[in-house]
N, C-alpha and C positions, 0 to 999 in steps of 0.2 A: 221541352217548356218548362214541364212543374218542377224540373229540379231545384231551382233557384227559390222554390219559395217554400221548402223543406229543409226539416235539421238535419246533418251532414249523418246524425246516424239514425234516423227516424225510417224506421223500415214501412213498406207499404205489404198493406194486406191482400187477402187473396184477390177480391174484390173489385180495390183497384186495378191491380197488376191486369186484369181479364179485360174491362175496362180502356187502358192505355195501349194494350196487345190489341184489343180488337182497331180502336183509332188509329194505330202504327197501321196493321194491316190495309184499311180503307183510305189511307193517304197515299200508300205503298201502290196501289191499284188505280186510281186515279189520279195518280203523279203527274202535273204538267209541269208547262211552263210558267202558268200563272199563280201555279200554288205552289208554284217554287221560289215565285218573286214573293209571293206574302210569306210563304217562310222564313225566306232571307230578311225581308223586312222587320221582322218579328223578334229574330234573334240578333239583328242588330241593334234593335230596339231595347232589350232585356242585358246585352253586353253592354250598351251605352250608358246606361243608367246606372251598372253596377262600378264606372270606370274611377269616379271620385269619390266612391266611398269606400276605397283601399287607403290603409294606413302607410304602407311602403309604396316607394317610389317606382319598383322592379315588379310588385304586384298592378298599379298602374300603365308600366309597360306593356305589362304581358294582355290583359285585357284593350288596351288600346291597337295591339299590334292584329288580334282578333277581330276589333272595329274595323280597320282597315282591310284586311281581308274579305271582311262580311262587303265591306261598299265596292269597291275591287271588283268581285266574281257579281255582285248587282250587276253596275256598270257595264264592263266587256262581256261577261259568259251569260245572264240572262235578259238583260231587256233588250240585246239586239235581236232574241228569240222570237220578242213579242210585239217590238214596234213593227209599226206599217212598213217598210222597207228595213231590208238587211243589209246594215253595208258595212258591219265591223270586217275587215281582210283577214284570209284566213291564219296570217303568218302572227298578225296581233294575240288570233284568239289562241294558235299554238300557245305562242310565248305566256299569254297568261294559264293556258293548261299546267302547263309543267315550272311557270315561274311563281303562282302565288302560293302555290304550295308551300315555296320556302322563309316565308312569313313565319310560319308555326317554326322555327328552326331557330330566332334567338330566345324564343318563348320558352322551348324546354331547358334554355341556357338560365335563363333565369335563377336567381335565388331565392327560394321560397321558403313561406313554413307549414307546418303541416294545420289543418284549419280542424279548432276544436270543435265537441260537439252543443256543447251548451252555447257556443257565439249564432248570436242571427243572425240568416243572409239580409242582408241590407238591400236592399234597390230603391233608386229615387223613381217613383212611379211617373211623376209627374216630367222629369225628363224623357223616363223611356219613351213615353206617349206623345210628347213632345217631339223628338228624333223619328218616330215611326210616320208621324204626318207632316215633317218632312222630306220624307224619302218619300212617300204616298205622291206630295206636293212634287216631287222631282221626275218623276215616272208620268204621272199624267202631264204637268204641265210640258214634260220634253216629246211625248207623243202629240199636243197638242200644235205645239211648234210646228212637229213635223206634217202634220196634215191643213194647217190652215199656209202656212209660210211656204209649206213645200221646200223645208231644209234639211240640209241631212242632220243623218243621229248626233254626230259630234258637236256639230254646230247648234240643235236644239236643245241638245244637254248642257253646253257651255251657258247659253242665254238662261236655261232655267237656275242652274247653279248663282251665277251671278243675279240674278233677280232676288232667288231668297234669301241670297247673302247680304244684298245691301238691305232686306226689310229686316232682316234677327240687326244689322249692325243700326239701323236708324231704331227701333225700338229698344236697342238697350241704352242708345241715346235718351230715348224719351223716359226711361226708366230712371234716369241719372236724377240723386235726392237734387241738385241745387236747379233741373228742368222748371219743377216747380208745378208739374204736371199730373194732379191728384189722381184723376181717372183711371191710367196705368200704373201708378204706386200703390194702387190699393190692392189689385191683384197682385199684384207684388211680394205683396205684405200677404196675402190670406197664402199665399203657395210658401211661405218664411214660415210661417204659424203652422202651417200644415205638416209640413214632412220634408221642411228646409234642413234641422238639425237631426241628429241621431240620437236622443231619447234616450231609446232602448238600450247604445251601448254605455253610454252615461248612467243611467241607474244600475245597469249592471256592474260597474267598475263600483260604485260608489257603495253597493249592495256587499261587494267582495270585501273592499276595505272597509268597512265598517264589520265584520266579522274577523277579521285579522289581524285590526289596528286596535289595542285594548286602550293605546294613549289618548285622548282626544287632542292634544297639541300636538301630535306625530299624526294623527288623520288630519284634521285639519292644515297640513300643513301639505300630505300626500296629497289628498284631495285639491288645491290649490294647484299645486303640479299638475295633476289632471286633466285641471282646465285648459291647458295647453294645448292637448289633443285636438281643440278646435280651432281650424286654420285662421279664421276671423279673429281670437283671443289675442293678444300680443302677449298679455303679464297680469298679473295679480300682486296685490297685497293684503295682510290679512293682518287684524291686533284684537286677542283676545284676551282679556285681564293682565295679565301683567307678562303675556309672553306674543311675540309679533311676528312675521319672518313679511319676504316677499317671492317673488318667481319670475321669471320674465325681464320683460319693457313694459318704462311705462308710456304711456301715450295722452294725448288732450282726450279720446274720444272714450268716456270713462263710465262707470254707472254703480251707486254706492247704497251697500244692505247695509245696515245694523238693526241688532236685534239684538237686543239684552249687551251682555259684555263682548259681543262681537262685531266686530265694523269689518267689509270686507271690500273693497275695489276691483273690480274686472274691468283691464282694458282694454281696448276693441283696434284693431289694425283699419277700421274703414269709420265713415261716418256712420251713425248711429240712427237708423232710419224708426220709425216706431215698431217695426215688430221685431226688431233685431235687438233694441234697448230691451223690449218686452223679453224675449228668450234672453237674453244675461239676465234682467233681473230673476229669471226662474230657475236658472241656472245655480243663480247666487243663491236663493229660497232656498233651494232642495240640500246643496250644499250646507246652508246651516241647519236646518232643521234637524242634518244627518249631526251635525256637530253637537248641536243642544241634546240631539238624542245617547251621545254618548257621554256628554258631561250630565245626564240623568242615571245614568249607567253607570257611574263610577260613584257618583252620591250615593244612590242603592247598595252598591258592593260597601262602600263606608259605612250606613247606615247597617247593616245587614252586619257587618262586623260589631258595631255599639250595639247593636240588639243582642248580638250572640255574647258580650260583656255583660250584657243588661242581667237577661236568662240565668247566666253564670252566677252573675253574686245574689239573682235573688232566688236559684235554688240553693247556692251555701247560705242563706237567710234562713230558709226552713227548716234546711239538716239541722243548723244549730239552734233554733229552735226544739226541735223533736228531740233534739240530745239532751238542751237545760231542762225538758219537762221529765225526761228518763232519770236527769240526775235529781229534780225535785223528791221523782216519785223514793229513791232510793235516799235521799237524804229524813224524807219524813218516815219512810222505815226504821233506819239505824238512829233517830232518835226517840222512838219510841221506848219506855220504861225499859231496863231487862234488857235491853238490845244487844248491848253490850257485852250480855254470858250466851245472847241465844249464839247456838253455834247453825241453826239454819239462817240467821240473817249476816250472819257472818262470813258461811259462805256463798250465799247470794251477791255480797257485797265484790269479795274474792273473783267472781265469776262477771258478775258486770262491769266492775272499774274497767278492766283491759278491755274489752269491748266498745266502752264508749271511748277510750283513748282511742283505739282503733280507727275508728269511724270518725271521732272528731278529726285523727290525721290524714283519711282520705279525703273531707271535708275541705282541710287548708286544701291540699292537693289539687281543687276542681278553682281554686284560686289562679293557675297558669294561665296562657293564653289559650282562650278557648278554643277547643277543636273535638270534632267526633272521633271520639275512640273507644272501642269496646273496652269496658269493668272489668277486672279483674275476677275471674271464677272464685266461686266458697263452694267448696262439699255442700248438698241441699242438705245431709243429714245433719251438719255442725250447724247450719245456720239455723235449720228448725228449731234446734234444741235450743239455740241462742234466743232467738225468740220468743221460744216458752218461757224461758227462765226471765227472761227480760220483764215480760208480761206476767209475771208470775203474782204479783198482789196485784193488779186491775183484777183480777176474777175475770178474764177472758178465755171464752170455753177454743179450745184447740184441739181438732183432728186430722188424721191422716189416712190414707189408704194403705201405706207402709212406702217408706222413702229407699228409694236402693241407694247404696254405699258410694259406686262410683258415679252417682246422680251427681252434675253441678251446676252453680246457678250464678248471673252475674249480682254480685255480693252486693254494691250501691244501690242497685236497682231496685231490687229487693228489701232490701233494708228501707230506702226511700219508700217507693211505694205503700211497706205494712206499716212504717210508721204513722204517712198522712191518713191511712185510712182507718186504723186502728185509732189515731187520737180523734179524727173526726166524731168515729163510733162513740167514743168514751165521752166526748163532750154529749154525745146525745144524752148519755145515759145519765149524765150528772145532772138533767133535768127532766128525767124521767128512768126514776132508780129502777123499775122492773124492766127495763130492757135489758134482753140478752144479746152479748156480741159473740160471733164463733168466726172463728179464723180455721178455712182446709185447706191444706196442701195434698194435689191430685198429682199424681205421676202414673196414671196409666196409661192413656194415649198420649199424651204432651203433658207435659208441664203448667201446671195453671194455682196459682193462690189466689182464694176466693175470702173475701170477707164480707160478713153480711151480720145485721141487725132486726131486729122485730119493731126497729118505733116505725114513727111516722113515714110519709114517704117525703121526699126532697121536692119545693113547690117546681110547677111546672116551667116559669119565669128563670129559677137557677136553673135547673136539671137542662134544658134545652142547650145554654152556653157550656155546662159544665163538660171538664176534660178537652174543649176545643179554643177556652180564652179564659181572663182570668174572671172571678165574677165577684160581688160584693157581699164581704161578711163581716159579721157582727164580731168575732173572736180571731181575726186576724187577719193577714194581707189577701187574701183570697185568689192566693195563686198556688198555693201547695198540690191539687189535684192536677192544674193545667200542665205544673213544670214535670208533674208526674210521667203524666200522660208523651210531653213531650221527649222525656229521657227513654219511658219504656218504647219508644218509634224511633231513636238514634241506637238501640242495642236491642232492633230485632223481637219489640212484642208488640203488644196492643191493651191499652187500660180500657175496660168498657161497664158501663151502668147497664147489666143486662137484667136487672128488674127494679124496677120504683114505683110499691105499690105499697099501700099499710101495712105492715106485720112481715113487710120480705123487702129491704133494700140493701140489695146485694151487687158489690164491684168484683169484677174478676180481672187477673192479668195472665195471660199465657201469648206463648207465642205465635207469631203471625206465620213462619215456615216449620217445619216439623224438624229442619233440619238447623234451627237456632238452638232449640231446647238440648239441654244438655251436652 
C-alpha cells in the first residue's frame, strides 16, 4: 500500500520496517473474505489512479491489465463468498482460478522503460477515491438487490453495474460546458484546479531544461515543444524578439500570454472551461518566467564580460599611472645639475629603465581578452632588489628577514600592490614630511609583503569600503587598491588592512594558501 507514495530509490528505516511488518502479520492472522475484499478494492483504486498518469501506451496497457484482473477477481472469486447466497458455479470458479492469472502474461511482454529515482510517483487521488467508492456501491448495491428482491448474484450484479454506469453517463452529460449547469461545473473545475494537471512533471522538466540549455531561443523552443506532453494541448506558437516558432497544430480554442517581448499562444483540443483556461495561462506564465530568467542570465554573462573588460582597463590605467610616476622620479633625478657626470645616477637609470620598459610591456599584454590566468613568476630576491632601487630616491625604509634565492613570486601582482601602497603612503608624506614609510618582505612561515606608515589613520567611512569597492579619492580614480585586491584574489593571495590607527597604518599582502607561496 505504501509503495506508490515513495520514491523508487527511497530506503525504509528500521522503525518503518517494523511497523509495516507488524501490520502485515496482523492482516495475515485476521485475514477473511471481507478484509480481502477491502484489500482488493484499495488496490484497484490505487492502480486505477495511475492508469492515465502514464505517458507510454504500453505502460497504460499494463496498468489496465492489472485493473481488469483485480475487478474480475473481486466479482468472480471474492464477492460470492460474502454475498447472502453463494451462487457461482464450481466450473466458473475453477476457470477463474486458473484463467485470471493469464492476464499477467501480456504485462510481462509489454515493453517498458526503467523508472528513474528522481521521477515522482504520481497518482490521481480523486480518480482513485471515485473508483473505490464506485466499487463499494457495486458490492453493497448487489447485496441489497439480492436481499430485498431475492434475485440471483449475477442479476443483482448486472442491475447494479447498469445503474452505476447510467449515473456516471448522466453526470458526464451534465458536466458538458454547453449544458449550462453551473453547480456541477464548479465541482469539476475545483477538481481540475487541484489535481487535474501533473504540475510536478512540468516543473521538473522546465528546471532540467533550464540547467542544460544555455541559449534563450532554444530554451523557449524546447519548452513549447514540451507543452505537447499534455494531452489537451494541441499546439503552440511563440514570438520572442526577432525569433519565432511553432509546434503542433493550431485550433479555435487558445490562450495568449504576452510579457515584454515574449508572445506565447497555447492551443487546446477542447473547449476552454474556466479551470482549463486558468491552467493554460499558468503553464504559459511559468514558461515565460523561465524564459525571462534565461534572458537575464545571458545579460548578466554579457555584463560580467563588460565588467571584466572595464576592470582590465582600469587596472592598466592605474599601472600606467604608477609607471609614469616612476618615470617622473627618474626624470627629476637625471635633470639635477651634474647628474650626467654622476656614476650613481647613471647606474640608477641603467637599472630602472629596462625594468620600467618590461613592466610597460606586461601592462600592454593585459589589454588582451580578459581572462583569469596566473602571472609569470620572478625571483623574489631579484624583485626585492629592483623594488629597492626603484624607490631609492624616495627615502623608503626597506627591511627583510632574508630572502631565499629559490623563492619566486608573481611579478605583476607584487609590482602592482607595492606601487599602489607605496605611492599612497608617499602621498601622505607629501602633506606631512615627518611620516616614515617602511616596506617589509617576510619569508618565514609564508611570503608576505607589508607596507606601513606612521601617519594618520584612514577615515572610517573610507576604510569600510577600502579593498572591497572603489572609493572617492582627491588624487586619483579611487580604484587602485580595489583593483589590487581583486588581482590578488585571482592569483591566490589576499590584501588586507591589518592595522588602521594613528601612528600605525599597515597593509599586508600574503598567500591565502601555503601551497600558493613560492
